[in-house]
N, C-alpha and C positions, 0 to 999 in steps of 0.2 A: 476243394479246399479254397478258402477265402484268402486272398493275398493280403500281406501286411499293409500295402498301399490302400487297398479297398477298405480294410478295417479302419485305418486312420481316417480316411475320408468319411466313413460312416459315423465314427465317433465325433468328428468335427461338425458334421451336419446335425447330429443329435444335440450337441452342446448349443449350437446356434438355435435349434428348435426350443430347447429349454429356456434359453435367454429371451427369445422372442415371446414365449409363453409367459415368462415372468413379467416382462414389460406390459403385456396385454392385461395380465392379472392385476398389475399395479394400477392400470388405468380404470379397471372395473372393480376396485376394492370396496369393501365394506368398512367405513371409517371406524365403526365400533370395534372391529376386530384387529385394527392396526396396532402393532406393538413397537415401543421404543427399543432400539438395539443397544448393545453393550457400549459401543463407542460412538454413539450419536454426538456426545459432547467432545469427542476428539481424543487425541493422544499427545497433546502439547504439555508434557509434564514439567513441573518446576524443579529447580535444583534445591528448593526448600524441602521438598518431600518427593524424591524420585521413587518410582514404583519398582523397587528392587525385587520384591517377592513376585510381582507379576512377570517381570522379565525372566526370572529363574524358572517359574512354573510354565511359562509359555514357550520359551526358547532354550531353556537349560543354560542360560547365560547369567553368571554372577557378576554384577557390576560392583567392584570393590570401591572403597573410598578413594584409593589411589587413582583408579581409572576415572572416576567421576571428577576428581580434582584436575586431572590431566585435560579432559575435554572442556571443562568449564574455563580453565585458565588459558587454554590455547585458542579460545574463541573470543571475538571482539564485537562490540556493537559500534557501528559507524553511522553517520547521518543517513537515516532512512533504510539502512540495510545491515548486513552482517558481514564479517570478515574473519580470517583466522591466520595465526602465525604458522609459517611453514619453513622457518629457518631460525637458528639460534641468533641470527643477526638481524632480527626485526622485520624480515620479509613477510608480507601478508598478501593474501589472495582474496579477491571478492569478485563480483560480477562486473562485466563491461557496462551494463546498463545502470549500475550503481555509481559509475565513475565518470560519466560524460561531462557533468558540470565541473568536476575537479579537473578533468582534462582541459576543458575550455578555459579554465582559470589560469593555466600555465602556458597556453598556446601563444606564440608570438605572432606579430603581424604577417610575416612571410611564411607561416606554417598553416597546414590544413590537416589537423589530426583526425578530423571526421573522415576524410578520404584516405589518409596515409597511415594513421596510427602513430604511436610514439614508442621508442625503445631507447633506454639509456645504456649505451654500450659500455660506459665506464661508471664507476660509483659517483664520481664528481658530476656526471651528467644528469643524475636524478634531480627532479625539480620539486622544490618546496611548494605544497599546495595550500593556499590561504584558506583559513576557516575549516580545514579538515582535521578531524580528530578520531581517536579510537578509544573506546571504554572497555576495560577488563574488569569483570565481576570478581571482587576479592572478599566481600563480606556479606553475610546473610544473617539477619536477626529477626525473630518474631516480635512484633510490637502490637499485636492484636488487642491485648487487654488494655493497654494504655489509650488506644484510640477509641475503642468501643465504650470505655468507661465515660469519657467526656461526652460522647454522643448520647448515651442513656441519661446523663445528668441534665442535658439541655432540654428546654421546652420549646415545642414548635419546630416545624420542618426547617425553616430558614435558620434558626439558631443552632439546630443540630448540625447542619452542613457547615456553618461558620465555626462552631466548636471543633468539628473534625479537622477542618482545614488549618486552624490555628495550632492544634495539637501536632498535626503532621509537620508543619513548618518548624515547630519547637524541636521535635525529634530530629529532623534533618539537620538543623543548625547545630544541635548538640553533638551529633555523630560527625558532622563535617569538621568541627573543632577538635574532637577527640582523636580522630583517625587520619585526618588529612586527605581523606578520600572524597569523591563527589558522591554524596549520599542522597538517596531518594526513597520515600516510602511508597511501596507498591500495594495496590488494592487487589485482593483476590476474592472471588465469589461475590461479585457486586458490592464488595465492602464487608463481607462476612468475615474476612481475615485480612490482616495487614502485615507486611514484612518490610524491613529496612534493607535495602541493597546498597552496598558501597562499591563504587567503581574507581579504579585507578585510571585517570585520563592521560592519554598521550596526545599532545597537540602539535607535535612536529612530525609531519607526515609528507613523504616525497613520492612522486609518481615514478615508477620504474618501467612499466610496460602497459600499453593498451593497444589493441588491434584496431583495424578499420571498423567503422560503424556498420558497414554492410556485411561484415563477417560476424562481428560481435552480436549483432541483432539481425541475423540473417532471416529473410522472409518478412521482416517488418511487422506491421500491424496484422496483415492477413494470417500469418503463421503464429502470431501470439496466442498463447493458451491452446495450442494444438499439439498433437503428437501423431505420427513420428516427426522428429525435429532434428535440425542440423545446425546447431548454434555453437559457436566458440565464445560464449558469453563469460569472459573472464578478464581480469586485469590485476596487475601487481603494484603494490605500494611498499614503502619501507618506513618504519617508525625509527626516528632518531632520538637520542637522549639529549639532555640539557647542554652537553658539550658539542653537539652537532656531529656525533658519531653514531653509527648504526647501533640500535638498542640491543643489548645482550639480554636474552630471555631464556629461562630454563623450560618454558612451556611452549611447545610447538608440535605440529603434526609432521610425522614422516610420511612420505608419499609411497603409495602402493599402486603400481602401474600394471599389475598382472591381470586386471580386469575383474569385474564382479560376475557372480554366477547366479543363475535363476534360483529364487527363493532364499538367497543369502540374506542374513540379518544385517541391517545397517541402521545407523543412527544419524539424526540431524540435530545440530546444536545451533540455535539462532535466537533472534529477537523478533518474533512475529508481531505484526502491527496490532490488529484488534479483531475480535470475533464477537458474535452475539448469540452464542450457543446456549447460554444459560438464561436468556430472556424468555418470557412467557409467549405463548402464541399470539396474544393480543398485542404485545409490544412489537412483535415481528410484523403483524398485519399493519400496524401504524407505519412502521418503517417502510414497508412495501408500498403502501398507498400514498405516502407523502415523501419521505426522505429519499428513498431509492428511486421512486418514480421520477422525482424532480431531477435528481442527479443523472439518471439514465437519459432523460430527455435532453438535458444540456449537452452531455457528452456525445450522444448519437447525432444531435443536430450539428454540433461543431465539427464532428468527424466528416459528415457529409460536405460541409462547407470547405474543409481543408482539402479534400480530394478534388473538389471543383476548382479551388484556387491553384492546385498543382497542375491541373489540366489547362487552365487559362493562362498561367504564368510558368511555363516549363523551365525558364531560366532561374526560377526560385525554388526548384525542386528540393534541394538539400535543406533549405531553410524551413520549408513547410513539412518536410519529412521529419525534421527534428521535433517539431510540435506534435506530429502524429504519434511519436513514441509515448508521450504522456496522455494525450487525448484518447488514442486507440486502446491503450491498456485500460484506462478508466472506463471507457465505454463498454468494453466487453465484460468487465467485472460487474458494472451496474446493471447492464441489460440482462445478464444471466442470473444475477441475484434476484431481480424482479421476476424473471421467468421461474426460478426455483420456488420463490415464495408464492407464486400463483399455482403451484402444483398441489392439488388437494391432498395427495398422498403424503407429501413431505410435511405439510401443515398438520396432517393427522398424526404423523410420527412425533411432532413437537407437542401436540395436545396429549398424546399418550404419555410422554415424559412428565408433563404437568400433572396428569391424573395419578401417575404412580407416586409422585412426590406428595400430592394431596392425600392419597390413601395412607402413606406412611405417617403423615402428620396426624391424621384422624385417629390413629392407634394410641396416641398419647394426649390425654385431656389437657395438659398444660400447653403442649405445642399447639393443639387445636385452638385453644383460647387466645394464644399470642400471635399465631401465624395463619390460622385458617381463613381469615378474611382477605388475605393478600391478593388473590387472583381477581376477585370482584373489584377490589380497590384499584388495582392496576388497570382493569378494563374501563372503569369509570374515568380514571385519570387520563387515559389515552383518548377517550371520547371527548373529554373536555379540551385536550390539546388540539384536536382536529378543528375546533372552532376558530383557532387563531393561526394555525400553521401555514395555510395557503397565502393569506395576506402578508404574513411575515416574510415568506419566501419571495413573493412578488415585489415587495417594497425594498428588499435587501439586494442591492446591486454591488457586489464586491467579488473579489477573487481573481484568479488568473485570466478568466474569460470575460470579465466585465468590460463593456465598451468604454472607451476613454471619454466619450461624450458626457456620460453621467458623472464621471470624475471631474471634468471641467465645470459642469453645471454646479456641482456641490461646492467646488472651490469659489465660484463666483458668488453663490449665495452666502458662503462664509465671509467673503470679502464685503458684501453689502451689509451684513449684520455687524461686522466690525466697524465699518465706516459710520454706522449709526451711533457709535459710542464716542464719548470724548476721547481725545488723543491719549490722555494718561491712563485710560482704562483698556486700551486696545492691546491685543497680543503684539509683542515686539515686531513681528514681521509685517504688521499692518500699520505701523507708525510711519510718520512722514519720511524718515531717512531710509526706510526699507521698502516703502510702498511700491515704487516703480519696479524694483527688482522682483517683488512678489507677483505683481500683475504680469510681468514678462514671463514668469515661470509657469503660469497657469496652462498655457498651450505648450505641449511637448515639442522639443526641438525636432524629433523625428515622429512623424504621424503617418502610419501605414494605412492609407485610405482603403485599399481592397480588403485588408484584414479587419479593419475597424467596421466596415460595412457588413462583413460576414458576422462579426460579433454582435452587431446591432440587430441584425435579422434574427439571430438565435435568441437574444435577450427579449425582443418583442414577442416572439412566439412563446417563450417561457412565461412571461408575464400574463399573456393571454391564457395559457394553460391553467394558471392558478387563479385568475380572476374571472375568466369568461369573456366572451366577445362583447357583452353589453355593459361592462364596467366602465365608469367614466374615465379611469386612468388609461384603459385600452383605447378608448376613443380619442383621448388627448394625444396619445403617441402615434396612432395609426389611422384614425378617422376612417375606419372600415376598409382600409387597404390591407393587403397581405404581402408576405414575402419581401422582395426587394422594392416593391412599390411602396410599402409602408416605410422602408428605410429612406427612400427618396422624398417621400412626403414629409417626414419628420425633419430631414435636413433642409428642405426648402422653407420650412417655417422657423428654422433655427438661426440664432445670431452668434453662435459659438463655433462655427465651422472653420475658423482661421485665426491666426494670431492677431491679425489686424482687426478683425471684427470684435475680438475680446477686448483689445485695448480701447476700441471705440466705445463699447458699452460701459466699460469701467470708467472711462473719462466722463461719462454722463452722470455718474454718481450712483448711490445706493438705490434710490427710488427707481431709476431706469432699469436696474437689474431686477428688483423685486416686483415691478409691475410689467416686466417683459412677458410676452405671450409665447416665448420660446418653449417648446414642449419639454425639453430636458430640464430647464430651470423650473418650470411649473411642476414637473414630476417631483423634484426635490422639495419644493415648497408645500405641495399638497400631501406628501407622504411622511415627511420627517417627524412631525409631532405625533401623528397617528401611529407610526411605527414604534416610537418610544413607548407609548401606552400599550400597544399590542405586545411588544417584546417583554415588557415588565410582567404582564399577565402570563405570557408564555413561559418565561423563565421561572416564575413561581410554580407553575404547574409541573415543570420539569424538575424543579428542586424536590417537590413531593414525590415524583417518580423515583428519584435517586434514593430517597429514604425508604420507600417501599421495596426497591430493588436490593438495598442493603439488608433489609430484614429478610428478604427472600434468600439472599446469600447466606445469612446466619443459619437459617433453618436447613438449608440445603447442605451446608457443611456439617451440621450436627447429625444429619442422617447418613450422608454418603461419605463424609470425611474426605480423604484424599483419593478415594477410588475413582473419582472423576476429576479431571484437571480444570482449573479455573479458566475463564475466557482469556484470550491473548491480550496483552497490553504493552508490548515492547519490552517486557521483562525477559530475561534469558530463560529459554526452555530447551528441553531435550525430548526428541520424539523417536519412536522406533517403527520399523517397518521392514518389508522384504522386497527384494527385486522380483517384480511380477510383470507378466504381459497384461494386455487390456483389450477388450473388444471395442472395435470402432468400425463404422461404415459396413456392418454386417460381416466383418472378418476379425482377425486377431492381429494386433500390432506386436512386433518383436520387442523384446525388452531392451534392446540396444540398437542404435543406428550407426552407420559407418560413413566414411567419406564418399563411398560410392553413391549414397543417397543424396549427398550434397550436390554432386555433379549431375545426377539425374534431374534434380530440381532446377538446377541452373539451365540445362539444355531444354527441359520440358517446358519451361516458361520463356523460351526464346531469348534468354540472357537479359531479360528486362527487369527493371525495378519492381519490387524489392528483392528480386532473386538474381540480380547481377553479381559479378565477382570482380575483385581487383585483378589487375594483370598478373601479379605474381602468383595468384591462386589459380588462374587459368593455365598458366605455364608452369605447373608444378614439376618438381624433379622426377626423373625417370624411375628412381627407386622409392618414390613416395608410396607408402602402403595404404591403398584405398580401403582395405578391409579393417583398418583400425577403428575401434569404436569411438564415436564422437559424443553421443548422448545416451543415457539410459534412464529407465523409469523404475520407481518403487511405489508402494502404497503408503509411503510416509505422509503424515498429515502436514500440509504446507499451505501457507497463505502469504500475502504481501508482508514485507519486513524481514522475511527469511531469505530473501534474495541475497546471494553471496554466502549462505551458510555452508559450512563444511559438511560433507557426507562422509562418515567414518565407519570403519568395520569394527568387529569385536576387539581387535588388537589396538584400537585407537588410532588407526592409520587413515590418512586422507585418501579417499578413492574418487573424489569429485567435488564439484561446487554446484549447489542447487541454484536454479535460475528461473524456474517457472513451474506451472502445473497445467494439466490438461483442462479442457473446457468444463469437464465434470467436477473439477476441484473447486470451481468458483463458488458453488453453493456451500462450500466449507465455511463460509462466513457465518452460517447459522446451523449447519448440520454436517457432520463428517460421515461420509459413506465410503468405507475402504474398498468396497467391491468395485467401484468405478473411479474413485479418486486416484490420480497418479501425480507424483512430483517428478519433475524432469531435471536431470543433472548433467553437467558437462563432465565427461569421463576424464580422469587424470591422464590416461594414456593418450587421449586425443589432444590434450593441452601440450603434453611433452612433444608429440610428433609435430604439431604446428610450430612450436617454438624452435625445434631443431631443423626442420626441413624447409619451412617457408620463411620464418623470420630470422633464422641464423642467430638466435639469441644465446650464444654459447655461454656467456658469463652467467646468465640467469639459470640456464640448464644445469651448470655445474653446481650452483648453489642449491637448487632443488634436490639434486642427487646426493649431495654431501651434507645437506641440512645446515650449511654455513657458507660464508663467502670463501671462495677459493681464488687465491691470487696467482 
C-alpha cells in the first residue's frame, strides 16, 4: 500500500516534471503553431462596461449595479497610486511606498519619519499634506461619436490629432462647467473609443499613520518584485471637508480580517498606469530595441552606481537608500520587460493575436479595404522612427537622473544668447536689474559631487550607447576615455565646475561663453539646433503612428467589442482573480506568508540592510502571533498605478491592499499570463495585528473596527 505522503510527493514531482517539460517545450516551439490565449490582453475591465456575464459564467457571481457602485465610489485615485475609504469619517488606506513624499512634506526638523514612522494619536495631531488630493469617480459618459466625427472630417494626420485634442478639450470644459466635477476624456482601444469621466476631487488630506521605511518596504530593492514577501506596505490618511472636519462619506469598505482562502474569488479596484497589450508586434519590437532598451540601460547603470556610493559613503546610507526605491523599482521593470520582449515565444503570442485580428478583418470586404493595410503601415512607420530615435535620445539630457553639468551649460548658453539681444528684447530675468541674481542662481547652492559624478558617468555611457564610440559628440565629451576617467577628463576641460568659475566666464560676456571649449557648453551648442530638427521629424512620425493606432483600435473594438479590455491609462478599472499558489525556484510558494517568515529573513540575513528591523519589531510582545498572515497572492492582473488598490471579496469587503507583483508580472506591460502572474497584497489581518501589538494605535484600530471615529 502506497502511503499518502508518498503519493503526495509523487504528484508533486510529476507536476514539476510537467512544468519543466512545458518550459522546455516553450523554448523549442514552432512559431507557426503558437496561439494567442484568451486573456493575453488582460483583465483590467472598465467601469464603463464591466464583464458581468463573464463573472457570472466563470465564478457564478452576479455583480449587481449596487455592488459595482459601492466598489467604484469607495475607491480613490491619488497621485501615482490608488487608495480607498475604510471609514465613514474619511479615513483612507493606501501603500507606504505611495506615501513617502507626502510623509516627507509634513516632517519637521527634529523628526525622522523614515526611521521612526508617524502616528497621530489624536485627531488634532493629523497633519495636512500639501499638494495631496484624492479623486472619486462619479460620472461616466460615452463621447466616442463626438470625437471620432471630428477626426474623420479632418485632413492629414497632424490635423486629425489637432481636431481630436480640440474636441476633447471642448467636451471637458463643457462637463466641468455643467457638473462641477473634474472631468477628463479617456481614450480606449488606442482611440477607438472615448469616454468622459468626472471625478470629485478632495484636496484637503491629512496624514494619520505611516510605519518605518524599513518595515513598509522591507527587503528594499532586492526583494522588490519577488515572492514570498514580508511587507507591511500600508499607510493611512484622512480626507477633510471644507470646514476642516473629517469628511462624512456613505461609500467605504468594511474590513474582513478572517483571512482569504485558496481559490477564493477576489477583485482589485484601482487606476493602473499604462500597458501596451494592444500594440502590434512591430510596435513592441521598436519599444524593445529603443525605448525600453534605453530606459533599462539608464536605470541599471544608475542602480550600480548607487550601490557603489552606499558602500563608499556608509554615513549616507539612508539618503541613497531613498533613491534606490525609485531607481531599483524602475530598473527591474525595464530590464524584465526587455527580457520578455526578447522571448521569441511571447513575441509569437503577440503575432498570433495580430494574425487572428487580420483574419477577422479579411472576412469583411469593407473592413479589409479600410483597415487591412494597418500592419504594414505601422511596420514602415516604426522603421522610419528608428532613423531618428537614437540621436534624439542621446541629445536629450533631461529627467531625474540628468547630470547638473548639462543643466548649467544650457543656462549659460541661454544667458549668452540673451546678452546678444538689446536690453529691451531680453527675457526679464536677463535684464540689467535682475542679471546678477540670474547668474548667481546658475550654479546650485548644494552640489552633490559624488552623486553628480555618478550621474555623469551614466549619461556618458548612455550617449555612447546611442551614438557609438566614433561619434564626434562622444569624442567631445570623453576623448576615448571610459568610466570615471571620462568624467574626470570632461571636468578637467570644463569651466563650469564651481560658482566662481561660472561668474568668471559670465563676466567675460556672451562671446566667451559661446566660444568656450568647455565640453558641456559645446554639447549644448552642437546639438540644440539639430535636436529641434530631429525632434520635429520624430514627432511627425509618431503623430502618424497615433492615427494608425487609433484606426487599429476602431477595428479591434468593432470585432471584439468589450470582450477584451482596453490598455490601462490611469482610468479606474476593476479586475478579477483567485487566491493561488505559484511555482518558483523549482518548488511551490504558499499563497500567504506570516510574521514567522519576516523574522527568518531578518536573522538569515544577519540583521543587515535592507533586512534589518527597528527595535520595537525585534522586541515584539510575548503574545504576538507569528502565524498571522502578512501577505498573500492572487492571479489578479496588476501593474504600476494599482499600488494601494483595495482587494475586496464578493461581499465588497476589504481583505487587503495590493502593493506589488512577482517578477513574472512585469511582462504584463505587454501580455498577461495568469499561469505565472501574481499580485501581492498586504493582508488586512496583518495590518490590524501590527497596529495593535507593535504600534499601539488604539484610536485607529477602533475606527477600522467600527467604520467610524470612536471617541
